[in-house]
C-alpha positions in Angstrom: -0.2 -0.1 0.0 0.9 3.5 -0.6 1.7 6.1 2.4 2.2 9.7 2.6 4.9 10.4 5.2 6.1 13.6 6.8 9.8 13.3 6.1 10.1 10.6 2.8 7.3 11.9 0.8 5.3 8.9 -0.7 6.3 5.3 0.1 5.4 1.7 -0.6 4.5 -0.1 2.8 3.8 -3.8 3.7 0.5 -4.0 5.3 1.7 -6.8 7.7 4.5 -4.2 8.6 1.5 -1.8 10.4 2.0 -2.1 14.1 -1.1 -1.7 16.1 -1.1 0.6 19.3 -4.4 -0.1 21.1 -4.1 2.8 23.4 -2.9 5.0 20.9 0.1 6.9 22.2 0.2 9.4 25.1 -1.1 12.7 23.4 -2.2 10.8 20.3 -4.9 8.5 21.3 -6.4 8.1 18.1 -3.8 7.0 16.4 -3.7 3.4 16.3 -1.6 2.6 13.5 1.8 3.3 12.6 4.7 1.9 10.7 8.6 1.7 11.1 10.5 3.4 8.6 14.1 3.5 7.9 15.9 7.0 6.9 18.1 6.2 3.5 21.6 5.9 4.3 21.0 6.2 8.1 20.9 2.8 10.5 20.7 4.8 13.8 17.5 6.7 13.5 14.1 5.3 12.0 10.4 7.1 11.6 7.5 6.0 13.5 5.0 7.2 10.8 1.2 7.5 11.5 -0.6 5.5 8.9 -3.8 7.8 8.9 -2.1 11.0 10.0 0.9 12.3 7.1 1.7 14.9 9.9 2.1 12.5 13.2 5.5 10.8 12.6 8.4 10.2 15.6 12.0 10.1 15.2 12.8 7.3 17.0 16.1 5.3 17.9 17.3 2.5 19.9 18.4 3.8 23.2 20.8 0.8 24.0 23.0 2.4 21.1 23.4 5.6 23.3 22.8 4.2 26.8 24.4 0.6 26.9 23.1 0.1 30.7 19.7 1.4 30.0 17.2 -1.1 31.7 13.7 -1.5 33.2 11.2 -4.1 33.9 7.8 -4.3 32.1 4.6 -4.6 34.0 2.4 -7.8 33.8 -0.3 -5.6 32.1 2.4 -4.6 29.1 3.2 -8.2 28.8 -0.2 -9.2 28.6 -1.7 -6.2 26.4 1.7 -6.6 23.7 1.3 -10.5 23.9 5.0 -10.5 24.9 6.0 -14.1 25.9 9.7 -13.7 25.3 12.4 -11.1 25.3 13.5 -11.9 22.0 10.2 -10.5 20.3 10.4 -6.9 22.2 11.9 -4.1 20.4 12.8 -1.0 22.6 12.8 2.5 21.0 12.9 6.0 22.6 11.7 9.3 21.0 14.3 11.8 19.8 14.1 15.5 19.8 16.2 17.2 17.3 17.7 20.3 18.3 20.3 22.8 17.0 23.0 22.4 17.4 22.6 18.7 17.1 24.9 17.5 19.9 21.7 19.3 22.3 19.2 16.5 20.9 17.4 14.6 23.4 16.2 11.4 23.7 13.3 10.4 25.9 14.6 7.4 28.2 11.6 8.0 30.7 8.8 6.7 28.4 10.2 4.4 25.5 8.1 2.8 22.7 7.8 -1.2 23.2 7.0 -3.2 20.0 6.1 -6.6 20.0 7.9 -7.7 16.4 6.2 -11.1 15.9 2.5 -9.8 16.6 2.9 -6.0 15.8 1.7 -4.7 18.9 3.2 -1.3 20.5 2.5 0.8 23.5 4.6 3.7 24.9 5.5 2.5 28.6 5.8 5.2 31.2 8.7 4.3 33.7 7.4 4.9 37.1 11.0 5.2 38.7 12.9 8.8 38.5 15.8 6.9 37.1 15.3 8.0 33.7 14.8 11.6 32.0 12.4 12.4 29.4 15.0 14.9 28.0 18.4 12.5 28.2 21.3 14.2 25.9 22.1 12.1 22.6 25.7 12.8 23.3 26.0 12.2 27.2 28.9 13.1 29.1 31.0 9.7 29.8 30.0 9.7 33.5 26.2 9.5 32.1 26.4 6.6 29.9 25.4 3.9 32.6 23.0 6.3 33.9 20.1 4.5 36.3 
């Protein structure tokens, strides 16, 4: 199917790649379907694009690339909602806020996007601890890389 996107124009997507967000995303509760798109020639960032609204799109990244010691527990509710039975079927993404200069860009460690890649179900999970900020620097100081 063809999809008009915010950052890449019109793209062809496989309908099997559509991720269902049964509860939407906080602030966008009516948006239930998204697709994850790759940026050409950029393996670090991806686009989480709404299927129904061209202007609702998020730059995302794997937070473990920047914060290798990032760690949290999923509660039983999210495991059930996303039908997660194995850690291997879970993808974790953080929403990125791009800034100028780029070195001041941030990612949201407080509320990661959790995706069951086998069942194509997703949810933004808000971590109920103070360990992680919603605006963690993309380029942390060396002492921050293991932040907990």
